[in-house]
N, C-alpha and C positions, 0 to 999 in steps of 0.2 A: 727832459723828462720820457721816461719809455712809459708807456703806460699799457698795462699789462690786460686791458678787454680789449685794445684797437689792437694788438700786435698779431702776430701772423703765429696759426696754433703750432703749426711747426719749429717756427723760431724759439720757442720755450724748451723744448727739448722732452715733450709729449711725441709717444708712438702715436701713431694713426692706428684706431684698433677694425679698421675696416679696408684696411690697404689690402687690394688685390695680392700682391707679390709679397706677402710674410714674410722676412727673410727667416723666422725660426721655423719655418715648419718645412720640411724635409717634402720630399715626393716620396708617394710608396713605392715598395716593392710590387714587381708587376701580377705575382703573383697572390699576393694579399687585396691589391686593388681588385683579380677576377674574383675572388671569395667576398669582397665589399658589395664589386656588384650583383653577385649572385642574391647576397642577401638582402639586397634592395628591390631588384626582381621582386623575390619570397614575399617580403615585406606587403609590397604595393600589390601583389597577387592577393593576398590575407585578406585585405583592406577589403580590394573594391570586392568579394565572396563575401564577406561579412556586410557590406555592403548593405548588396542585393539578396540578401538573405534577409536582415532588418527590412527593405524595401519591400520585400514579399508578402512579412508576416506584416504588416502596418496594411498592405491592400486585401488581404485577406482581413484584417477583422477590420477595417471598415466597409469592404463585399457582407459580411455576415451582422452590422449591424444596419447599413441601406437597406437589404433584400425584408423584404416580410414575409413574415413567419404562416403561411396561412395555413401548409397541407398540415393535420394530426396524424399522426403515427399510430398506428393499431394500438400500442397498450399503452397510448396518452391516455388519463382520466379527467374527462367533461367538466367543467365544474358544474354546479346548477345553476349559476347566474345565468349560464348561457344556453341552459334548457330551452325548448319550449314552452309553453303554461300549464298545458294539460300534462307533460310530462312531469315538470316540476308538480302537481299535482300528485299525482298516483305515486309518485318515490316518496312524498313527504305523509302522504295515508297510509301506507304499508308500514305495518308495525316490525321491530327489529327483529330473527330470526333467535331461538331463544335452544342451547345445544340440549339435546335428548339427555336427563339426568341419567345417570350409570349406577347403580349399586352393588357391585362384588366384595365377597368376602373371598380372603385368603386362610386356608387353614393349615396353623403353624402349629406343633409340638408344645405342649402342655409345657411352660417355664422356659419355653422360647421368647430372649429379647431382643428388639429390634434395637442395634445401634446407629447406625444412621440410612435415610431413601432419598432414591435419585431419578428428578421426573424429564423423560425426554420422550417429546408425541406423545404415543399412547402407549409409554411403556412405563415401570419403575422400577428399580432396581435397588431390592433391602436387603442391608448387611444384615445380620442377623449372629446374635449369640447363642447356640444351641446348649439344651440343658447337661449336657457332658463337656459341655466346655469350648468345642470347635466352633468358631467361625464359619456361616456361610451366606454365601450370593443367593439372591431368588432375583433372578426377573422375569415379570410378569405382566401379562397384554390384558390389562385391564379394559382395553376400548371391548376386545373380544371375547374374554373370560378365560383366558387359558396360560397357563407356565411355561415361557419359553425356556429358561433354564436357568438350573442350582447348580453353584460350583459349590466344592468342600473345602475348606481353606486351612489344610493342615501341614505338619512336617514330617520329615521323608530324611534317613538317613544317609540313603544312596543318593541327596538332591545334590548335586556341588554348588548351584546357583539361584535363585529363586525362583525362574521361571522354567529350568530344566524337568524332563519327566523322570520319574524311578526309572533304573532296571529294572525289567522283571525279566527272571530265568525264566531261559529258552528250551523248548523238552527235547531238541535235538539231537540223536547220537550218533 
């Protein structure tokens, strides 16, 4: 009786998958072999550079973690807990500075309505509806108390697009 478990692998009719002399593999064309070698070389170089960069980043991270940060930058804020006791009490006893109250009045013509307002820094922009039905933008510096600009918005038959200046007749002859 022939025992399959005890018989030779090659006698069973199976092909050895690890046979270095595989009869089905044909040798590559020399041009294809050159391209394959170039691609392998490029792949090895790319993987090597990537590994070096990863190692460099890891070294930088480890260096940053290990190195103590003792120097303070000029614009860095020192927490109150790190100050000396006499400076702490001096800071805690100072009252907060209250900004100076500013009272201004903007004189608008009778019947003018404010449609919208916008505040930016010391400037306030008011969009107003004049009694005649026109729209006017007023930009006012409330801190210094003077008018910066007054822009009247209107329509013109000479304007081709919204931002175009209307043509003015010239006095040249």
